[in-house]
C-alpha positions in Angstrom: 44.3 -82.7 190.0 45.8 -80.2 187.5 48.6 -78.0 188.9 47.9 -75.1 186.5 45.5 -73.5 184.2 46.4 -72.5 180.6 44.8 -69.5 178.9 43.2 -70.2 175.6 41.6 -67.9 173.1 38.5 -70.0 172.4 36.2 -67.1 173.5 35.7 -64.0 171.4 33.8 -62.2 174.1 35.0 -60.3 177.1 35.9 -62.9 179.7 38.8 -65.3 180.4 38.9 -68.7 178.9 41.0 -71.6 180.2 41.5 -75.2 179.1 42.5 -77.9 181.5 43.6 -81.4 180.6 42.1 -82.9 183.7 43.4 -86.3 185.1 40.8 -88.4 186.8 40.6 -91.3 189.2 37.1 -92.0 188.0 37.5 -91.8 184.2 40.0 -93.8 182.1 41.3 -90.8 180.2 42.4 -87.2 180.9 39.6 -85.0 180.0 39.6 -81.6 178.3 37.6 -79.1 180.3 37.0 -75.6 179.1 36.3 -73.0 181.8 35.0 -69.5 180.9 35.0 -66.8 183.6 34.0 -63.2 183.3 36.9 -62.1 185.6 40.6 -63.0 185.4 42.2 -65.5 187.8 43.3 -63.9 191.0 40.8 -61.1 190.9 37.7 -61.2 193.1 34.3 -60.8 191.5 32.0 -58.2 193.0 29.9 -61.2 194.1 30.6 -64.9 194.1 29.5 -66.3 190.7 27.1 -69.1 189.9 28.6 -72.0 188.1 27.1 -74.0 185.2 28.6 -77.5 184.5 27.9 -78.5 180.9 28.3 -81.7 179.0 29.7 -81.9 175.4 32.0 -79.0 176.3 33.7 -78.7 173.0 30.4 -77.5 171.5 30.0 -74.4 173.7 32.4 -71.7 172.7 34.4 -72.4 169.4 32.7 -73.2 166.1 36.0 -74.7 164.9 35.7 -77.4 167.6 31.9 -77.8 167.7 29.9 -80.5 166.0 28.7 -79.3 162.6 30.6 -76.0 162.9 28.2 -74.1 165.1 28.8 -73.5 168.8 26.3 -72.7 171.6 27.8 -69.2 172.1 27.7 -69.6 175.8 30.2 -66.8 176.4 28.1 -64.5 174.3 24.9 -65.5 176.0 26.3 -64.9 179.5 27.8 -61.5 178.6 24.5 -60.5 176.8 22.3 -61.4 179.8 24.7 -60.0 182.4 24.9 -56.6 180.6 21.1 -56.6 180.4 20.9 -57.1 184.2 19.0 -60.3 183.8 21.6 -62.6 185.5 24.5 -61.8 187.9 27.0 -63.4 185.5 28.3 -67.0 185.6 31.2 -69.3 185.2 30.7 -72.0 182.5 32.5 -75.3 182.9 32.4 -77.3 179.7 33.4 -81.0 180.0 34.4 -82.4 176.6 32.8 -85.7 175.7 34.7 -88.8 174.7 34.3 -91.7 172.3 32.3 -93.4 175.1 29.9 -90.5 175.3 26.6 -92.5 175.5 28.1 -94.8 178.1 29.1 -91.8 180.2 25.9 -90.0 179.9 23.3 -92.8 180.1 21.8 -92.8 183.6 23.0 -96.1 185.1 20.4 -96.7 187.8 17.3 -96.8 185.6 19.3 -98.6 183.0 20.0 -101.5 185.4 16.7 -101.5 187.2 14.0 -100.4 184.9 14.7 -100.8 181.2 13.6 -103.8 179.1 16.1 -106.5 178.3 15.7 -105.6 174.6 16.7 -102.0 175.2 19.6 -103.0 177.5 20.9 -105.5 174.9 20.7 -103.0 172.1 22.5 -100.4 174.1 25.4 -102.8 175.0 25.6 -104.0 171.4 25.6 -100.5 169.9 27.9 -98.9 172.5 30.3 -101.8 173.4 29.4 -102.0 177.0 27.3 -100.9 180.0 26.8 -97.3 181.1 29.2 -95.8 183.7 27.5 -92.5 184.3 28.1 -92.9 188.1 31.8 -92.6 187.5 31.3 -89.6 185.2 29.2 -87.8 187.8 31.8 -88.7 190.5 34.4 -87.0 188.3 32.3 -83.8 188.2 31.3 -83.7 191.8 34.4 -85.1 193.6 37.2 -84.0 191.3 36.2 -81.2 189.0 34.0 -79.1 191.2 36.5 -78.8 194.1 39.1 -77.6 191.6 36.8 -75.0 190.1 35.7 -73.8 193.6 39.4 -73.5 194.6 40.6 -71.6 191.5 37.7 -69.4 190.5 35.4 -66.9 192.3 32.5 -69.3 192.7 29.5 -69.5 194.9 29.6 -73.2 196.0 26.1 -73.0 197.3 23.8 -75.6 195.6 21.4 -72.8 194.8 24.1 -71.3 192.6 25.4 -74.6 191.1 23.8 -75.8 187.9 24.1 -78.6 185.3 23.0 -78.4 181.7 23.2 -80.2 178.4 21.3 -81.3 175.4 20.2 -84.7 174.0 22.1 -87.3 176.0 23.4 -84.4 178.0 19.8 -83.6 179.0 19.5 -87.0 180.5 22.8 -86.6 182.2 21.8 -83.3 183.7 18.6 -84.7 185.2 20.6 -87.7 186.4 23.1 -85.4 188.0 20.5 -83.4 190.0 18.7 -86.6 191.0 21.9 -88.2 192.1 23.4 -85.2 193.8 20.5 -82.9 194.9 22.7 -81.4 197.7 25.3 -80.3 195.0 23.1 -79.0 192.2 20.2 -76.6 192.6 19.0 -76.5 189.0 19.3 -78.4 185.8 18.7 -77.5 182.1 17.7 -80.4 179.9 17.4 -79.4 176.3 16.0 -81.9 173.7 16.3 -84.6 176.3 16.9 -87.9 174.5 14.2 -90.0 176.1 13.9 -92.3 173.1 17.0 -94.2 174.1 15.0 -95.8 177.0 11.4 -95.0 176.2 8.6 -94.6 178.7 10.4 -97.0 181.1 13.3 -94.5 181.4 10.9 -91.5 181.8 9.0 -93.3 184.5 12.1 -94.4 186.4 13.6 -90.9 186.4 10.2 -89.4 187.2 10.2 -91.3 190.5 13.5 -89.8 191.6 13.0 -86.1 191.0 14.6 -83.7 193.5 12.7 -81.7 196.1 10.8 -79.0 194.3 11.1 -76.6 197.3 14.8 -75.9 196.5 15.4 -77.1 192.9 14.6 -75.7 189.5 14.2 -77.7 186.3 14.1 -76.6 182.7 13.1 -78.9 179.9 12.4 -78.3 176.2 12.1 -79.9 172.8 11.9 -78.9 169.2 9.3 -80.1 166.7 11.3 -81.3 163.7 13.9 -84.0 162.9 14.8 -86.1 166.0 13.1 -83.8 168.4 9.8 -84.6 166.7 9.9 -88.0 168.5 10.2 -86.5 172.0 6.7 -85.2 172.4 4.8 -88.0 174.1 7.8 -88.9 176.3 8.4 -85.3 177.5 4.7 -85.0 178.2 4.9 -88.1 180.4 7.8 -86.5 182.3 5.8 -83.2 182.6 3.1 -85.3 184.3 5.6 -86.7 186.7 6.9 -83.2 187.5 3.4 -82.0 188.3 2.8 -85.0 190.5 6.1 -84.3 192.4 5.0 -80.7 193.1 6.7 -78.7 190.4 4.8 -75.7 189.3 5.2 -74.1 185.9 6.9 -70.7 185.8 7.9 -71.1 189.5 10.4 -74.0 189.8 9.7 -75.6 186.4 9.9 -74.3 182.8 9.0 -76.8 180.0 8.8 -75.4 176.5 8.1 -76.5 173.0 10.1 -74.7 170.3 8.3 -74.8 167.0 10.5 -75.3 164.0 13.6 -76.1 166.1 15.5 -79.3 165.2 18.1 -81.3 167.1 21.3 -79.3 166.6 23.7 -76.9 168.2 22.3 -74.2 166.0 18.8 -74.7 167.5 20.2 -74.8 171.1 22.2 -71.7 170.5 19.0 -69.9 169.4 17.2 -70.5 172.6 19.9 -70.9 175.3 19.1 -67.5 176.8 15.8 -69.0 178.0 17.1 -71.7 180.4 19.8 -69.3 181.5 17.2 -66.6 182.4 15.1 -69.2 184.2 17.9 -70.9 186.2 20.1 -68.0 187.0 17.7 -65.1 187.0 15.9 -63.5 190.0 14.1 -66.1 192.0 
């Protein structure tokens, strides 16, 4: 576990940004983790703050680091919604990806138990090995979360602990809340990359949805570029969600964003919506 936090100026909004080079017993490499908090270390928040754990963390705050030169603007979104009184504030924990991104984010259980041999063989050939998302999630839950809870003014309650990401990060977020329903109370899955496993992946994950009585789920998709291919797959997941007892606008929000493509620019444009739904008044 890291012994210290370094201050980094990757956020141009009010708040305090830190970067940790995090050693892990579960991952092969030290992992950069960017943590943005609206109050400085050592100062108590007026209330314990919700925490959002996010994949592809280098894309969240700094356009110089982000893929294609556009970041999500997570710090700006949190400040904007907090000042508007929509959310109570939040700490954002951005976990950088690695060259093994798809192996870390691909849900392991359905991969091993439900996908076709053709899909499995293609994934292994393309990615150089099998998924190890179980190890990635253990890193978050068993190593990173205790560190964040110890060093920041968090609310460790599952109802105030969220996971969010886009594309493969959407899959990883649903996998996280299904694997650790007692840790995460909500998940934001933007442009979820169902096509990597097809309907078999959708059906497998649709069987393991967390209890709708104490969880919230957000899904969305655009309508152009790669997102155009997600429609039938997401509609199948929407049916699983309804069968599991999720109710639109109550514990589920599933949206289609016309004219949005598969990019950080698109996710930046709409990130306020999942934040409002997950962190806003219940």
